Phi, psi and omega in degrees: 000121177083014180268354182082027185304314186292322178291317179298322179301315180294320176296320179293322179297317180292320182288331186255335185080005178281156176290147179240129176239122178250113190294326177297318179296319181295317180296313181301319178295320179297320179275342185059043179200158178293156181306315179302324180288326176299314180299317185283330181264327185256334183095158184290323180301315179294323178298312183295325177297312182289331175298315180294317179300319179299310182300316178300329185278349182289145179292116182272352185260007177230143178300133180204168173255122185245114178258126186237148170297157186294341182272358182298336180284355182289343178244124179303323179306316179298315180299316179297322176299311180298321179297325178289332185280329183158207181285129177260123181250132178253116173271113185244157178202164175288157184296326177298321174297315180294320178299321180295314181293317181291326181305327177286344182247123183258010186258025184267103189298327182281354174252011176274073181227174180297330177228086186298327179295318175294321179298317181294317181301313177302312177305311184296319180298320180287325188267332182309313179295327180291318178296317182302313183291322184282328191283136167273332185215132177246131182237121178282119184264358181304132176064024180234144176270167183308319180300314178297317180299311177304314179299318181295319181293314182295320180295318183284323180294324178295333183268358178286140177301152176300137182099352181253000000 
């Protein structure tokens, strides 16, 4: 949340010519409503179910860029699917940077709480081990623009050993 996944995905699409699939965009289109509204009208469980269905429906036999919401790692099945599809990249940042970025965006359903800062800290603490376990590559996005992040990803993916 707040790492710029969608923008970086678009930059990677432009740089590589690969198709880009953004699971949040696909889900939003299926429901014909923004993600925040899906959470409020359908609930998080329904969103997560459709998120898994969406991931399963993506073509796994062609190189592509798949941009996923931060909660996709909450289900082991999703992580298994992602690992089968290719290299899993974790866009990471320090909490202060994320707070600044997210503060500018008011559509984060999981932070619509009495204390959004505490909710963010709790989310990060709960998800960090899952991201660490799922990721083949961790990229620190702090103080970097989307172009720099995309270049780091491409440079590091090329350096990964075959089979990872």
